[in-house]
C-alpha positions in Angstrom: 16.4 -6.4 -2.1 15.4 -3.2 -0.4 17.2 -3.4 2.9 19.2 -0.2 3.2 22.0 1.3 5.3 21.6 2.3 9.0 23.6 5.5 9.0 21.0 7.8 7.3 18.6 10.3 9.0 15.0 9.9 8.0 13.7 12.3 5.3 12.1 15.5 6.3 11.9 14.8 10.1 9.3 13.2 12.2 5.5 13.7 11.8 3.1 14.1 14.6 1.3 10.9 15.5 -2.5 11.4 15.3 -2.2 14.0 12.5 -4.4 13.8 9.4 -2.5 13.5 6.1 -3.5 13.4 2.5 -1.5 10.2 1.9 0.5 7.9 4.2 2.9 5.6 2.5 3.7 2.6 4.7 7.1 1.2 3.8 10.4 2.9 3.0 12.0 0.6 0.5 12.6 1.5 -3.2 8.9 1.1 -4.1 7.5 2.9 -1.0 9.8 5.9 -1.3 9.1 6.2 -5.0 5.3 6.1 -4.3 5.7 8.8 -1.7 7.6 11.0 -4.1 5.0 10.4 -6.8 2.1 11.4 -4.5 4.0 14.5 -3.5 4.7 15.4 -7.1 0.9 15.3 -7.7 0.5 18.0 -5.0 -0.5 15.9 -1.9 0.8 16.2 1.6 2.6 12.9 2.3 4.0 11.1 5.3 6.2 8.0 5.1 5.6 5.5 7.9 8.4 2.9 8.5 10.9 1.8 11.1 14.5 3.2 10.9 16.6 1.8 8.1 18.0 -1.6 8.7 21.4 -3.2 7.8 23.4 -2.9 4.7 22.4 -5.0 1.6 24.9 -5.3 -1.3 22.3 -6.8 -3.7 21.5 -4.9 -6.9 18.4 -4.1 -8.9 18.2 -4.1 -12.7 16.0 -1.1 -13.4 14.5 -1.3 -16.9 13.8 1.8 -19.1 10.3 2.4 -17.8 11.6 2.5 -14.2 14.5 4.8 -15.2 12.0 7.2 -16.8 9.9 7.2 -13.6 12.9 8.0 -11.4 13.9 10.8 -13.8 10.4 12.4 -13.4 10.8 12.1 -9.6 14.1 13.9 -9.7 16.0 10.8 -8.4 17.9 9.5 -11.3 20.9 11.9 -11.3 21.3 11.3 -7.5 22.0 7.5 -7.9 25.8 7.0 -7.4 26.4 4.3 -10.0 24.3 3.1 -12.9 25.8 0.3 -15.0 24.0 0.1 -18.4 22.6 -3.1 -19.9 22.8 -2.6 -23.7 22.2 -6.2 -24.6 20.4 -9.2 -23.1 21.6 -12.7 -23.9 19.7 -16.0 -23.2 21.8 -19.2 -23.3 20.2 -22.7 -23.1 22.4 -24.5 -20.6 19.9 -27.3 -19.8 21.9 -30.0 -21.6 18.6 -31.5 -22.7 17.6 -33.3 -25.9 15.7 -30.3 -27.2 17.7 -27.1 -26.7 16.7 -23.5 -27.6 19.0 -21.3 -29.7 21.1 -18.7 -28.1 19.3 -15.3 -28.4 20.8 -11.8 -27.9 18.6 -8.7 -27.8 20.1 -5.3 -28.4 18.6 -2.1 -27.0 19.5 -0.3 -30.2 16.9 -2.5 -32.1 14.1 -0.5 -30.4 15.9 2.9 -30.3 17.1 2.8 -26.7 20.7 3.4 -25.5 20.1 0.6 -22.9 17.4 -1.8 -21.8 18.0 -0.5 -18.3 20.7 0.0 -15.6 22.0 -2.2 -12.8 22.2 -0.2 -9.5 23.0 -1.1 -5.9 19.9 -1.1 -3.7 21.8 0.9 -1.1 22.5 3.6 -3.7 18.9 3.6 -4.9 17.4 4.0 -1.4 20.0 6.7 -0.6 19.0 8.7 -3.7 15.2 8.3 -2.9 15.7 9.4 0.7 17.8 12.3 -0.3 15.0 13.5 -2.7 12.4 12.9 0.0 14.4 15.1 2.4 14.7 17.8 -0.3 10.9 17.9 -0.6 10.5 17.9 3.2 8.4 14.7 3.4 7.5 13.8 6.9 8.6 10.4 8.5 6.8 8.4 11.2 9.3 6.0 12.6 7.3 3.0 13.7 5.3 0.1 12.4 1.6 -0.6 11.8 -0.3 -2.7 14.4 -3.8 -2.4 12.8 -6.0 -0.3 10.5 -9.6 0.7 10.1 -11.4 2.7 7.5 -14.5 4.8 7.1 -15.9 6.8 4.2 -13.5 9.7 4.9 -10.1 8.2 6.0 -8.0 5.2 7.1 -6.8 5.2 10.7 -3.6 3.3 11.3 -2.9 1.9 14.8 0.8 2.2 15.4 3.1 -0.1 17.4 4.0 3.0 19.5 0.3 3.1 20.7 -0.5 6.2 18.8 -2.6 6.6 15.6 -2.2 8.3 12.3 -4.8 8.8 9.6 -5.0 9.7 5.9 -7.4 10.0 3.1 -5.3 7.4 1.2 -2.9 4.8 2.5 -0.3 3.3 0.1 0.7 -0.2 1.4 4.3 -0.7 0.4 5.3 -2.7 3.4 6.4 -5.9 1.7 5.3 -9.5 1.2 4.0 -9.8 4.8 2.2 -6.5 4.6 0.5 -5.6 7.9 -1.7 -3.1 6.1 -2.9 -5.6 3.6 -3.8 -8.0 6.3 -5.5 -5.4 8.4 -7.8 -4.2 5.6 -8.6 -7.8 4.7 -7.1 -8.3 1.3 -6.2 -12.0 0.9 -3.5 -13.4 -1.3 -2.7 -16.4 -3.4 0.7 -17.7 -2.4 2.9 -20.6 -3.6 6.5 -21.9 -3.1 9.1 -23.3 -5.5 11.6 -26.0 -4.7 14.3 -23.4 -5.4 16.5 -20.9 -3.7 18.6 -18.1 -5.1 22.3 -17.4 -4.4 23.2 -13.7 -4.8 26.6 -12.1 -4.7 28.8 -9.7 -6.7 31.7 -10.9 -8.9 34.9 -9.5 -10.4 36.0 -11.2 -13.7 38.9 -11.3 -16.1 37.0 -10.4 -19.3 34.7 -7.4 -20.1 31.0 -8.0 -20.1 30.4 -5.4 -22.8 27.3 -4.1 -21.0 25.6 -7.4 -21.7 23.4 -9.2 -19.2 23.5 -13.0 -19.7 20.9 -15.5 -18.4 21.9 -19.1 -18.5 18.9 -21.4 -18.4 19.8 -24.5 -16.4 17.6 -27.5 -15.5 17.0 -26.1 -12.0 16.6 -22.4 -12.8 18.4 -19.5 -14.4 22.0 -18.3 -13.6 22.1 -14.6 -14.4 25.1 -12.3 -14.7 24.1 -8.6 -14.7 26.8 -5.9 -15.5 28.2 -3.7 -12.9 30.9 -1.0 -13.5 34.2 -2.2 -14.8 34.9 -5.9 -15.0 32.3 -6.7 -12.4 28.9 -8.3 -12.4 26.1 -9.3 -10.0 25.1 -12.9 -9.8 21.7 -14.4 -9.2 21.9 -18.2 -9.4 18.6 -20.1 -8.9 19.0 -23.8 -8.0 17.6 -26.4 -5.7 17.9 -25.3 -2.0 20.4 -28.0 -1.1 22.7 -27.0 -4.0 22.5 -23.3 -2.9 23.3 -24.3 0.7 26.3 -26.3 -0.4 27.6 -23.3 -2.4 27.2 -21.0 0.6 29.5 -23.3 2.5 32.2 -23.4 -0.3 35.4 -21.4 0.0 35.5 -18.4 -2.3 38.0 -19.9 -4.7 36.0 -23.1 -5.2 32.8 -21.2 -5.7 34.4 -18.8 -8.2 35.8 -21.8 -10.2 32.3 -23.5 -10.3 30.7 -20.3 -11.6 33.4 -20.1 -14.3 32.7 -23.7 -15.3 28.9 -23.2 -15.3 29.2 -20.1 -17.5 31.6 -21.7 -19.9 34.3 -19.1 -19.1 32.2 -16.5 -20.8 33.8 -13.8 -18.6 37.0 -15.7 -17.8 38.1 -16.3 -14.3 35.9 -15.0 -11.4 36.6 -13.6 -8.0 33.9 -13.4 -5.3 33.6 -9.6 -4.7 30.9 -9.3 -2.0 29.0 -11.2 0.7 26.9 -14.2 -0.3 23.2 -14.2 0.4 20.5 -16.7 -0.3 16.7 -16.7 -0.1 14.0 -19.2 -0.9 11.8 -18.6 -4.0 8.1 -18.1 -3.7 5.3 -16.4 -5.5 2.3 -14.3 -4.4 -0.4 -12.1 -5.9 -3.0 -10.2 -3.9 -6.6 -11.0 -4.7 -7.2 -7.3 -4.9 -4.9 -4.3 -5.4 -7.1 -1.7 -3.8 -9.7 -1.5 -1.0 -10.8 0.6 2.0 -9.0 3.8 0.9 -5.8 1.7 0.4 -3.8 0.7 -2.6 -1.1 -2.0 -2.7 2.3 -1.3 -4.2 5.4 -3.5 -4.8 5.8 -6.8 -2.9 2.6 -6.0 -0.8 0.8 -6.7 -4.1 2.9 -9.3 -6.0 6.0 -11.5 -5.6 7.7 -13.9 -8.0 11.1 -15.4 -8.8 14.0 -13.1 -9.9 13.6 -13.9 -13.6 13.5 -11.3 -16.4 14.2 -8.4 -14.0 10.5 -8.0 -13.4 10.2 -7.7 -9.5 11.0 -4.1 -8.6 10.2 -2.9 -12.1 6.6 -4.2 -11.7 6.5 -2.3 -8.4 7.5 0.9 -10.3 4.7 0.2 -12.8 2.4 0.2 -9.7 3.8 3.6 -8.8 3.3 4.9 -12.3 -0.3 3.7 -12.3 -0.9 5.3 -8.9 0.3 8.6 -10.2 -2.1 8.3 -13.2 -5.2 7.9 -11.0 -4.3 10.6 -8.4 -6.2 13.9 -8.5 -4.5 17.3 -8.0 -4.0 19.0 -4.6 -7.1 19.6 -2.6 -9.1 16.7 -4.1 -9.7 13.3 -2.5 -6.9 10.8 -3.5 -8.8 7.9 -1.9 -12.2 8.3 -3.6 -13.8 5.1 -4.6 -13.6 5.8 -8.4 -9.9 6.3 -8.0 -9.4 3.0 -6.2 -11.4 1.2 -8.9 -9.3 2.8 -11.6 -6.1 1.6 -9.9 -7.5 -1.9 -9.5 -8.4 -2.0 -13.3 -5.0 -0.6 -14.2 -3.0 -3.1 -12.3 -4.9 -6.4 -12.5 -4.1 -7.4 -16.1 -0.5 -6.2 -16.0 0.3 -8.0 -12.7 -1.5 -11.2 -13.6 0.0 -11.5 -17.1 3.6 -10.8 -16.0 3.3 -13.1 -13.0 1.9 -15.9 -15.2 4.7 -15.3 -17.8 7.5 -15.5 -15.2 6.0 -18.5 -13.5 5.6 -20.3 -16.8 9.1 -19.7 -17.9 10.5 -20.9 -14.5 8.4 -24.0 -14.7 9.4 -24.8 -18.2 13.0 -25.0 -17.0 12.1 -27.4 -14.2 10.1 -29.9 -16.3 11.6 -32.8 -18.3 8.6 -33.1 -20.6 9.7 -33.0 -24.2 6.6 -31.1 -25.5 7.2 -28.3 -23.0 10.9 -28.2 -23.9 10.0 -28.0 -27.6 7.5 -25.2 -27.0 10.0 -23.2 -25.1 12.7 -23.8 -27.7 10.3 -22.8 -30.5 9.4 -19.6 -28.7 13.0 -18.5 -28.5 13.6 -19.6 -32.1 10.8 -17.2 -33.2 12.3 -14.4 -31.1 15.6 -15.0 -32.8 14.2 -15.1 -36.3 11.3 -12.7 -36.5 12.4 -9.1 -36.1 9.0 -7.6 -35.7 8.1 -10.1 -33.0 11.3 -9.6 -31.1 11.0 -5.8 -31.2 7.4 -6.1 -29.9 8.5 -8.3 -27.0 11.4 -6.1 -26.1 9.2 -3.0 -26.0 6.7 -4.7 -23.8 9.4 -5.9 -21.5 10.8 -2.4 -20.8 7.8 -0.1 -21.3 5.9 1.7 -18.6 2.2 0.9 -18.2 -0.6 3.1 -19.5 -3.2 3.5 -16.8 -6.7 4.4 -17.9 -8.1 7.6 -16.3 -11.6 7.0 -17.7 -14.3 8.4 -15.4 -11.9 10.3 -13.0 
């Protein structure tokens, strides 16, 4: 979801290959750019290493409150062109199974927030991040990484151009197939689901009232996330063959099927953007730091688009990175700082990955005990105010990273 426009100049200008930097951030998607800004905010000299921006991507990101707070601190929030609020979150059991969960709606006002978060276009988000990076004069090295080696003082990156660049700390934000992660020898646990996601934008007849609705179906969730006006973004998870069939439908037939599957909640639909699909998979790195390197975003973790946790977990990485960084002039890649980052991220990443994986698998199983467990959990969320408020706060909160011993 972080492929940007092609018609932007890189932030700050090019950096000299072979130069020594405080920090090099590899990757210029939403997570990498935010990490670069956070490192610069802490007083470090930063270079962003990534190829030129790719093609346009109309997908959106639901940024929860913790992510919005981070972007405000980075001076990015007011630069984002459009931010559609999500003031309520609704879960609807559309499995049609014998044991069905109650419909549950959460309101941000219950925990004192104006909104759980905001839905933004990825293109607008990257535009804003690059604009802020340019304002701060962050350097850009426009190439890719071919290899890496580390000693007790720095990481040296071998570049596809044949040159090298080095830094006291490297932030690997270069995606699920991270070349940096592979080069420094961090292995991953990876898995696949028999599911794909259909993504597009929709216009509809009825107002969404700033409510994001997630229909739980037997093959995965169908989620409608508010955009401005009578528009929403769609993420529909289903079996791969069903997604391929919908990609081949004409626009009117697909819009009619979406209306049927959502029980006309928003009235008639019109397809209002290109259709995209991608297979669902999961991955967690076996370590989140090593060899003067930390992993951020999809270089560290990957899971299905459920509960708006993907990019938001990446921004929790960025927040934790900022918490362990020293001030200017001190070593950002010192061993105790890498150890602190590892501690800060492990429990959070593992617990959220497990929760999203479990929820997804409960939708796919036909076992009555599992269905009953899921239904009972949603029943408790509906009926126990203190429990639901605690779950809501945990879902949108930013992490607290321990600085003990730094």
